[in-house]
C-alpha positions in Angstrom: 95.6 37.0 189.2 96.3 38.0 185.7 96.3 35.2 183.2 98.6 35.6 180.2 96.9 34.4 177.0 98.8 31.8 175.0 101.0 33.0 172.2 99.3 32.3 168.9 101.8 31.0 166.3 101.1 31.7 162.7 101.5 28.9 160.2 104.5 29.3 157.9 103.0 27.2 155.2 102.2 30.3 153.2 105.9 31.2 153.1 107.0 27.8 151.8 104.3 27.4 149.1 105.9 30.0 146.7 109.3 28.4 147.3 108.0 25.0 146.5 106.4 26.3 143.3 109.6 28.1 142.2 111.6 24.9 142.9 109.1 22.8 140.9 109.2 25.2 138.0 113.0 25.3 138.1 113.2 21.5 138.1 110.8 21.3 135.2 112.7 23.9 133.2 116.0 22.2 134.0 114.6 18.9 132.8 113.4 20.5 129.6 116.8 22.1 129.0 118.6 18.8 129.4 116.0 17.0 127.2 116.4 19.7 124.5 120.2 19.6 124.5 120.2 15.8 124.4 117.8 15.8 121.5 119.9 18.4 119.6 123.1 16.4 120.2 121.6 13.1 119.1 120.1 15.0 116.1 123.5 16.2 115.1 124.9 12.7 115.2 122.0 11.3 113.3 122.3 13.9 110.6 126.0 13.2 110.4 125.4 9.5 109.8 122.8 10.4 107.0 125.2 12.8 105.3 128.1 10.3 105.4 125.9 7.7 103.9 125.1 10.1 101.0 128.8 10.6 100.3 129.7 13.5 102.5 132.8 13.5 104.7 131.9 14.9 108.1 134.4 15.3 111.0 134.5 17.1 114.3 136.1 17.1 117.7 134.4 17.5 121.1 130.9 18.8 121.3 130.0 20.7 124.4 126.6 22.1 125.5 126.2 25.1 127.9 123.9 28.0 128.4 121.5 26.8 131.2 118.9 28.0 132.0 117.7 30.3 129.2 120.1 29.6 126.3 121.2 26.5 124.5 124.8 26.9 123.3 126.6 24.2 121.4 130.3 24.5 120.7 131.8 22.1 118.1 135.6 21.8 117.9 137.3 21.4 114.5 134.3 20.8 112.3 134.9 19.8 108.7 132.2 19.3 106.1 133.2 18.1 102.6 130.6 17.6 99.9 130.9 14.8 97.3 131.9 17.3 94.6 134.9 18.6 96.7 133.4 21.8 98.1 134.4 22.0 101.8 134.3 24.2 104.8 136.4 23.8 108.0 136.9 25.9 111.1 138.8 25.7 114.4 135.4 26.0 116.1 131.7 26.7 115.4 129.4 28.0 118.1 125.6 27.7 117.7 123.1 29.3 120.1 119.4 29.5 120.5 116.8 30.5 123.1 115.8 27.5 125.1 112.2 28.5 125.0 112.2 28.9 121.2 114.8 26.6 119.6 113.5 27.4 116.1 116.0 30.1 115.5 119.8 29.6 115.7 122.8 31.9 115.4 126.0 30.2 114.3 129.3 32.0 114.7 132.9 31.1 113.6 134.9 33.0 116.2 138.3 32.0 114.7 137.5 32.2 111.0 136.8 29.6 108.3 138.7 27.8 105.5 136.8 27.2 102.3 137.9 24.6 99.7 137.1 25.1 96.1 137.4 22.1 93.8 140.5 22.3 91.6 141.1 25.8 92.9 142.4 25.2 96.4 141.7 26.7 99.8 141.0 30.2 100.9 141.0 31.4 104.6 138.3 33.8 105.7 138.7 35.9 108.8 136.8 39.0 110.0 135.4 40.9 112.9 132.3 38.7 112.8 131.4 35.7 110.7 127.9 34.6 111.5 124.9 32.8 110.1 121.3 32.6 111.4 118.7 29.9 110.6 115.1 30.3 111.6 111.7 28.7 110.7 113.4 25.3 110.5 110.0 23.5 110.2 109.1 25.3 107.0 109.8 23.9 103.6 112.6 26.4 103.2 114.2 27.9 106.3 115.1 31.6 106.6 118.9 31.8 106.1 121.1 34.9 106.7 124.8 35.1 106.4 126.8 38.2 107.4 130.6 38.7 107.3 131.8 41.9 108.8 135.2 43.2 107.7 136.0 39.9 105.9 139.5 39.2 104.6 140.1 36.5 102.0 143.5 34.9 101.9 144.2 32.0 99.4 146.5 29.2 100.7 149.8 28.7 99.0 149.3 27.2 95.6 145.6 28.0 95.5 143.9 30.0 92.7 143.4 33.7 93.5 140.1 34.8 95.1 138.2 37.6 93.3 138.3 40.0 96.3 140.8 40.6 99.0 138.6 42.2 101.6 135.3 44.1 102.1 133.5 46.1 104.7 130.6 43.7 104.7 129.2 40.7 102.8 125.6 39.6 103.2 123.5 36.7 101.8 119.8 36.3 102.6 117.6 33.5 101.4 114.0 33.1 102.5 110.7 31.7 101.2 109.1 33.9 98.6 106.0 35.6 100.1 102.8 36.4 98.1 100.7 39.2 99.3 97.3 38.2 100.7 94.0 40.1 100.6 94.0 43.6 101.9 94.7 43.6 105.6 96.0 40.0 105.8 99.5 38.7 106.0 101.4 37.3 103.1 101.9 33.6 102.7 104.9 31.6 101.5 104.7 30.1 98.0 105.7 26.5 97.3 109.0 26.1 95.5 110.2 29.7 95.4 112.9 31.4 97.4 113.9 35.1 97.6 117.7 35.7 97.6 119.7 38.9 98.3 123.4 39.3 97.9 125.1 42.5 99.1 128.8 43.4 99.0 130.0 46.7 100.5 133.2 48.6 99.8 135.3 45.6 98.6 138.8 45.6 97.2 139.4 43.3 94.2 142.5 41.3 93.8 145.1 43.1 91.6 144.9 42.0 87.9 141.4 40.4 88.2 138.3 41.2 86.2 136.8 43.2 89.1 140.0 45.2 89.5 140.0 46.0 85.8 136.4 47.2 85.9 137.0 49.3 89.1 140.3 50.7 87.8 141.8 49.8 91.2 138.8 51.5 93.0 136.3 49.9 95.4 133.7 47.4 94.1 130.3 46.6 95.6 126.6 46.6 95.2 123.6 44.4 95.7 121.4 42.0 93.6 118.1 40.3 94.5 116.0 37.8 92.7 113.4 35.1 93.2 114.5 31.5 92.5 111.5 29.7 91.0 111.5 25.9 91.2 113.9 25.8 94.1 112.1 22.6 95.3 113.5 20.8 92.3 117.0 20.7 93.7 117.4 17.0 94.2 121.1 16.3 93.4 123.6 14.9 95.9 125.9 17.8 95.4 125.7 21.6 95.0 126.3 21.2 91.2 123.8 18.3 91.1 121.2 20.5 92.8 121.7 23.3 90.3 121.7 21.0 87.3 118.4 19.3 88.5 116.9 22.8 89.1 117.8 24.0 85.6 116.6 20.8 84.0 113.2 21.1 85.7 112.7 24.6 84.3 114.0 26.5 87.2 114.7 30.2 86.6 115.6 33.5 88.2 112.7 36.1 88.1 112.4 39.7 89.2 116.1 40.3 89.1 117.1 43.7 90.4 120.4 45.2 91.5 122.9 48.0 91.6 126.6 47.5 91.0 129.6 49.8 91.6 133.1 49.6 90.2 135.3 52.5 91.0 133.6 55.7 89.7 131.2 53.7 87.5 127.8 52.6 88.8 125.0 50.7 87.1 121.4 49.6 87.9 120.2 46.4 86.4 116.9 44.6 86.0 115.6 41.4 84.2 112.3 39.7 84.2 113.7 36.2 83.7 117.1 34.5 83.5 117.7 30.8 83.1 120.7 28.4 82.9 121.5 26.4 79.8 122.8 22.7 79.7 126.3 24.1 80.0 125.5 25.8 83.3 125.9 29.3 81.9 123.3 32.1 82.3 120.9 32.8 79.5 118.7 35.9 79.0 118.9 39.7 78.8 119.5 42.4 81.4 118.5 46.0 81.1 121.5 48.0 82.3 121.6 51.7 83.0 125.2 52.8 83.6 126.6 56.0 85.1 130.1 56.8 83.8 130.6 53.4 82.2 133.6 54.4 80.1 136.3 54.0 82.9 135.0 50.5 83.7 135.0 49.3 80.0 138.4 50.9 79.4 139.8 49.2 82.5 138.4 45.8 81.4 140.0 46.3 78.0 143.4 46.9 79.6 143.1 43.8 81.9 145.0 40.7 81.0 142.5 38.3 82.5 142.0 35.1 80.4 138.5 34.7 79.1 138.0 38.5 78.6 138.0 39.6 75.0 140.1 42.7 75.3 139.4 43.8 71.7 135.6 43.5 72.3 135.9 45.5 75.6 137.9 48.2 73.8 135.3 48.3 71.0 132.5 48.7 73.6 134.4 51.5 75.3 134.9 53.2 72.0 131.3 52.9 71.1 130.3 54.2 74.5 132.6 57.2 74.1 131.2 57.9 70.6 127.7 58.3 72.0 128.9 61.7 73.4 127.2 60.9 76.7 129.5 59.1 79.1 127.5 60.1 82.1 124.4 57.9 81.8 124.0 55.2 79.1 121.5 52.4 78.6 123.4 49.3 77.7 121.7 46.0 76.7 123.5 43.1 78.4 122.7 39.7 76.9 123.8 36.2 78.0 123.7 33.8 75.0 125.9 31.2 73.3 127.9 31.0 76.5 129.1 34.6 76.3 128.3 37.9 77.8 127.3 40.4 75.1 127.2 44.2 75.3 125.5 45.2 72.2 127.5 43.6 69.4 130.5 43.0 71.6 131.1 39.6 73.3 133.1 40.7 76.3 133.6 37.5 78.3 132.1 34.1 79.1 128.6 34.2 80.6 128.4 33.6 84.4 128.6 29.8 85.1 126.3 28.2 87.7 127.4 24.6 87.3 
């Protein structure tokens, strides 16, 4: 008689172990996601309370959090932020997003545009193909801030003062801690109290009748300027103006100023070792300016009817430039002093005002 050996059954434990591990990891990750989002939401509310106590007016609608499992996405409906000095920003919605595994870098988008309020000048609506800001290295003394507006259009509200430009291809602002080169072969380190800033404007159209429109003779305007802000850690005011005034009073200054400007057919490169702000908030210092075809810009400025611009001085500067016999490339000393902007002996307009 043939005896059939018993069927040997294999243990299925080995099949379940990976599944149990995956479920445990998923549960742990889900717990971390909910913990992180809750901490962010409570942090927003706590920061709102602090700002309100400091005189800010903060308002918003519903806050929703999505993005599980790998993203943390926070949507804030109808946010409004008004500083004590009257500067304000509002939007139908703001959306902030970060990687759940690295919540130290955030990208903030205004999908439906923004409304900026300028004290005593009214509101201006800002719309574009993309309005976004990124914040990273939040634990550092100064975070890395980047703002980019693609195809922005600026529309003042009825009764508001005009805005300098109507639209542009792109507007960028970058602010990050100033880095000092280390020894050969080592990475640079951030300095205390210094911030590098870059401003870039590409193919913008100035508002008709404004200073920029006069300089550009109805052509495009644009360019870039970069500098290091020394003493940025001295900004201790309760408002933007208070911050700038505290910075200037503590000896703050702009160093390593470099840039390139374009107005119509005229272009110019500029550089300055140091610029400061006086007690009146206006810039002080000198800028080395090398201009290519400056005559059209100076002549356009002289023809503009903008208040504050000395048309006779602009005409004199244009005449002096033409008399050099070389209107292609000219070195022009630009000086900010006594609250005015001087081009050689000609006081063209008020010096730029910071506060």
